[in-house]
N, C-alpha and C positions, 0 to 999 in steps of 0.2 A: 426434223433432226432426230437421230436415234438417241435413246436414253443411255447414258453412261452407266455401266454396272456399278453397284454399290461396293466399295472396298470391303474386303473380308474383315478388316479390323473393326468396321462399323456394323457389319451384318451379323457375324458370329464370333467376334473376338471379345465380347464383353466379359465372358467367363475367364478367358485367358488373361485379360488385363487385370481383373480382380485377383486372380491367382498370383500373378507376378507381383502385384502390389503387396499381397499378404506375405510372399516369400521375402521381398525386400524389407518389409517391416520387421519380420522375424530375424533376418540377418542383422539388421541395425540394432535391434534389442540385444542380441547375443554379443555383438561386438562391444556395445556399451557396457555390458556386465563384465566382460573380460578386461577391458581397458579402464575400468572405473578407478582403480588405485592410481594409475598413471595420470588420469584426468584430474583426480583430486590433488596430487602433488604438483602438477603443472599450474593448477589454479592457485595453490598456496604460494608457490614461488612468484607468480605474477603479483599476488597481493603483497608479499613481503618486499618485492622490488618497488612496487608503487609506494609502500609506506616509507622505504628508505629514501626514495627521491623526494617525497613530500617533506621528510625530516631535514634533508639537505637543503631544500628550498627555504624552509623556515629558519635555518641557522643563519645568524648575522655573518657578514663577510669577515669581520675581525676575529670571529671565533672558529672559522672553518679550518685554519691552519692547525691549532691544537687538536681539533677533532680528527683531522687526517693523521696526525702523529699518534693519537690514541688508538685509532683503528690499525695503523701499521704495527704498533707495539703488540696489540692483541694477536695479529696474524703471525708475528715473529715468535711469540710465546707458544702459540698453537703448533707452529711448525717444528719447534725444538722439543716439545713434550713428546715422550714416546706414545705412539698411536694417536697423536694429536690430530693430524688431518683426517683420519678415519672417524674419530669421535666427532670432529667438527661436521663432517659430511652427514653423519647419522643424526646429529642434533638439528642441522638445517633441514633435512628431510622430514624429521619428526615435527618441526615447527611448521614446515610447509603443509604437511598432512593435516595438522590441527587447524591452520588458518584456511585451508582449502576445502574443509568439510562443508556439506550442504547445511546452510544456516536457516533454511526455510522451516517454519514451524510445521511440525507433523500434523497431518490431518487427523482430527478426532475420530476415533472408531465409534460407529453407531451414530444415531441421530442426536441433535441437540435437544434442549428442553422443549422448545416450541414444536419441533418435528415429532418428538416422542408423544407430546400431548395430542397432536393431530392423529397419529397412528392409534393412540388409545381411544380417541373418540370414534374412529372408524371401527375399531374392534368392538366397542360397546354397542354401536349401532347395528352390527351384524349378529349380535348374540341372539335376539329373538328369532332370526331366520335360520341360523345354523345350530340350533340346540333344541333338545327335547327333554322332558323330565325323565324319560325312561333310560337315557344314556348314563351308564355308571361312571364313565370317565369322559366327560364332555370336553371337546376341543374348544368350545366357546362357552364361557360362563362369566357372569358379572364379577368383576374384580380379578379376572384371570390374566394370564400372561399373553400379551399380543405378539411377542417374539416367536412363539410357536406357530402362529398362523400367518405371519408375514415374513417368509424367508428372504425376500428381496424387495427393495424399495429404493426409490430415487426421488429427489426433490429438485424443483427448478429454482431460479434466482429469487422468486417471490415467496419461497417457502411452501408452495403447494406441491402436492404429489404429482409427479410426472410419469412414474412407472411403479407398478405394484403387483406383486404375486401373492395371491390369496389362497390359502389352503382351506378346504371345507370338508366336513365329514362325509363319509361314503353314502349315508342314508339321505342326503339332500337330493331332491328331485331335479337334478340338473338337466334331465332330458325333456322337461316340460317348459314350454315357451313362457308361460305366465310366471313360473318360478324364476327363470333367468331374468325376465324383465324387471321383477321387483328388486333383485340384487343390483342390476345395472343402474336402475333409477336411483337407488340409495347411494351407490358409490359415486354416481355423477353429482348428486346433490352435496355429498359430504366432501368430495375432493375439489370442488370448485366449478361453478357453472360458467358458461360462456366459452367452453373449450369442447373439442370433439374427442371422445374417448373410443378406443378400440378394445373390444372385449373378446378374448380368445379363451374358450372353455376347453379344458382337457379333461374329459370324463374318465379316462383311464387312470390318471394320476390324481384326480380330485383337486385340480388346481385351476384357478382363474387368473389370467394375466391381463392387467389393465394398463394401457399405454395411451398417453396423450399424443394425438396426431398433430403434426404441424399443418398449417394452412396450405392448401394447394396453390400453386402459382397461378396468378391471374394476369401476368404480363406476357403470356405466350400469344403472339400474333398469328394471323393466318399465313400459311406458307405451304410449299410443296412438301408433303410428308413422304417419307421413304416407305411406300407400301406397294404391294402388287395389285394387279387388276382384280376387282371384287372385294377389296379391303377398304373400309371407310373408317377414318379416325373420328370418333364421337367426341373425344376429349382426353383428359389426362387424369391419372389417379395416383394412388400410393404405390411405392415400389414393392410393398409386401403383398399386394393383391395380384400382380401379373408378373410373368417371367420374361417380359420383353421390354426393351426400351427403344426409343426412336431418337436419332440425332437431330437436334433442333438448333436453329440459329436465333440468337437473341442479341440483336445489334451486331457487334463484332465478336461476341462470345459464342461458343458452341457448348451445348450440354445435352445429356441424355435424359429423357423423361419417359416414364412408363405410360403407355397409352391404353385407352379402351378401344379396341378394334372390332368393328362389326363387319362380318363377312356376308356377302350377298352372292347371288348366282344360283346355278342349277343344283349345286351341292350344299347350299346353305340350309341350316336347320331353322333359322329365323329370318325368312326372306323379307319381312316387312317390319316397319318401325312405327311406334306410337310415342309421341312426346306430349307430356302434360306439364303445365306450369301456369303461374299467375302472370298477369301483364307486367312486363318489365323484368321477368326472370331469365330471359335469354332464349326462349323457344325459337323466335325468328332468327336469332344469331346462329343457332345450331342448324336450322334448315338452310341458311345461307352458306354456312361452312360445308354442309353436305353437298349442296349444289355445285360449289366450286370444285370439290373433289370428284363429283360424278361427271363433270364435263370433260375430264381427262380421257375417259374411255367410252362415254355414252351420250345420250340425248336426254333432256329433261323437259318436263311440262309442269308449269307452276300455276297453282290456283291460290290467289291471295285473297282470303276472305276479310282481312282487316281493312283493306282499301286505303292504306296509308302510303303506298308506293315504296315499300321496303325492298322490293325486288326490281325497281326500275333500272338499276344498273345492269341487269341481265337481259333487258329487252333488246331483241335484235342481235344477240350474240350468237356466234357459231355454236350449234348444238342445242340452243334454247328453242324449242318448238313453239312455245307460246307462254305468255304471262297474262293470265286472265284475272280480272278483278270484278267482273259483273256476272250475275247469275246466268245470263244467256250464253256468254262465251264459255263460262265454266262448264255448263251442261253440254255444250257442243264438243268441248275438248275431252271431257270424260267419256262421252259417247264414242268418240273416235278412239280413245284409249282402250275401251272395252272391245271394240271391233278389231283394233290392231292386235290385241291379245289373242283373240280367236283366230285371226289370220296367221299369226305366228305359230300357234298350236297346229293348225292344219298344215302349214308349210313344213314344219319340223316333222310331223307325223309322216307325211308323204316322202320326205327325204330319207327317213329311217327305213320305211318300207322298201324303198328302192335301193337301199344300201349305199346311199350317197351322203357326203358331209352336209351339215346344216347350211342353209343359205346364209349369206353374209348379213342380210337385213334382219334375220332372226337372232343372230349372235350378238349384235350390238345392243348393249343394255339400254333400257328405257326406264326413266325414273319419273314417277308421279309425285310431286311435292305439293301437299295441301296444307296451307296455313289458315287455321280457324275456318274450316268449311261450314261450321254451324251457323255463322253469320249469313253466309250466302244461302244456306238451306232455309233459313227463316224468310229471306226475301223471295226465294223461289216458291215457297209454300204460300206466301201472300199473293203471288201471281198465278197460283194454281198449277205450278210446274212440279215435276217429280223431284224427289229428294236426291241430292248429290251422292249420298252414301250408297244408294241403291245401285248406282253405276259402278261402284268399286267392287262389287261382289265377284265379277269375273277376273279383274286384275289381282284381287287378293287371293282368290282360290287357285288360279292357274298361273299366277305371276312367276313363280319359281321355274316352271317348265318353259314359259315363254320369255324368260329373261326380263321380266317387268317387275320393278320394285316400287312399292308404295310407302311413302313417308308422310305421316299425318300428325300435325301439331294442333292441339286444342287447349283451351283454358281449363283449369282444374274444375271450375264451377260448372262447366258444360260437359263434364265427362259422362254424365248420365244420358246425354243425347246421342252418344255413339251407338251405332247399330251393332247387332250381334256378330255380323260378319267382321266388322273392324275389331271388336274385342277378341274374337276367336283366332284371327289370322295374324294379329300383330303381337308376336311373342317376344320381340325385342322392344324394351320399353325404357323410357327416360323420364324422370320426374325432376323438374327444376324448381328452385325456390324453396322457401321455408314451409315445410309440411310436417304434420305429426307422424310419429312412428306407425300409428294405426292406418293413416292414409297411405303411407308408403307401402305397407304390407298389402293393403287392398289393391293397389295398382301393380306393384311388382310381383306379388305372390309370395313374398318372403320378407321378413323383417331385416333391416340392416344390422350389421354387427358393430355399428358406431352410433353415437348419440347425435342427433341433429341439433344444430344451433339455431336460435331464433332469428338471427340476422345473417343473410348470405349475400355475397356479391353476385352481380348478374352472371348467368352462365354456370352457376354452382348448383349441384344436385346429386342425384343418384341414378345409376343405370344397372340394368340386369338384362342379359342376353339369354332368353329362353329359360332353362333351368339352372343356369350358372349362378355364381355368387353375386351379391349386390356390391357394386363398386361405388366409391365416391367419385364424382365427376366434376371436372372444370372444363367448360367448352372454350376452345381457342377464340380469342377476340377477333370477330369477323363483322365489323360494323358496316352500316350502309355508307359507301363512300360519298354519297350526295348529302349526307347529314352534316350540317355546319358544326355540330358538337364533336365530330370525329377529329382525332388528332391527325396531323399530317403523316406521321409514320404509319399509323394503322390504315389510313386512307390509301397511301401508296402501296402498302402490302396487299390490299384487296384488289386494287387496280392492276397490279402486276399479274394476278391470277386470272383475270377475266380474259376469255378468248376474244379474238377480233370480231368486229361487227360484220354481219352479213345481211342480206335482204331477208325480211321476215318470211316465215313459212306459213302458208295457208293450209290449215288442217281441213280436209274434206272427208267426211265419213264415207267409207267404202263398205257397201253391203257385203255380208259374209258370202252370199250366193255368188257375187261377182268375183270374190277372191277365190272361191272354189272353182269357178269356171276358168279363171285365169290359170290356175294350177293344172287343170286337166287338159287345157288347150296346148 
């Protein structure tokens, strides 16, 4: 069945919706300012009427007659006095305006005593880093005024800093990573641990903006993401990091969440992916999510080195070439993948030389998903077999031209066992689980602009695609549907994404010479 096109309001209408909301909010604020006197008088009349009814209800029945006579006498006197009705209306309006005024206590300007003390401690802690003895007019000095250095600040309900703008002198070496790291570590410790902070350095204005980031959503289940062929959703991040959102369904609700989209194919700059993480950090969940998305447009071959049957739900499915858990089957499958890559290259080259379109079997994407291949490599080495990673050199080096994508997940402790070819050609990388900033920089090639937390939920980490920025990442919940600990809702979500079962495919290695002879015949 053909895919229905995405409505424009979901594909490119986010900016228009935001602009419309801003215009509506501005119009409502302007109308409130114009009609504020009328609103105040109406509120006062309502309060006066409520007070009169309350007074009438409290009056005993035997005294209501004299009270009515008194009110009637007052009305008669006012009506007979010159300008009496006009003065009465003015008096009632004045009383209504007085009683209708906003009685909410005015918010105090500036921080309270505890907040001021917290800002002062931050200021004093920054003095050794933002001051030098040679400065004739230091911006930071012991006993100085913190109001000059913190032009904007906000606090949360617990009294801790949630947003802070820090001014610093121009001679501070904000272009050096070590200098920045010292300031970020200090602000993280003084503002409150256990939260993630985002640091935005503005070198031109000599300002540092510190913002407390909310936790990423962990309740997003696996589903069909609105993406084009060649786009894979690795997870979701902060709205300030990306300029795109995806419409997602959460039960009966719909919401837009900013994704981390990895683009593969012939024009991709990062055709292969490397995932590192501790056991239980969600690396297998990420590979399972990628497999379900890849099956929409291509074929996958899975090598499961953990041997726990995490991919048993994919066995025999349409588009799943094989799910190998033993060294012998893994070696045979990867040998076939290497020869298939070479065959695709030869067929594509001959088609281009003849001026013909590429054959259909070379345009269909082929995905190689390897989960913990180091465990199988150890078993293969014990049996005297070749290393699995040596068979990945051809798919890694020529995979982009042959439409072959390699996704490799390994434990962080086994990262030193990765071959040079894997390290060189996997420029898209994901790190899951709690790791230090130094380890993140070593794997991703750049430090994150946020502070990692010691405790992370499964599927939580960081991602960097090539030379792009480092994103916070939360992998969508894609558990094994055969696991008893999986909830019914998440199990059903994964089962709905699985393709139908077909007869298993037997991978028979085809020599390259035979492929060349078939092309020339």
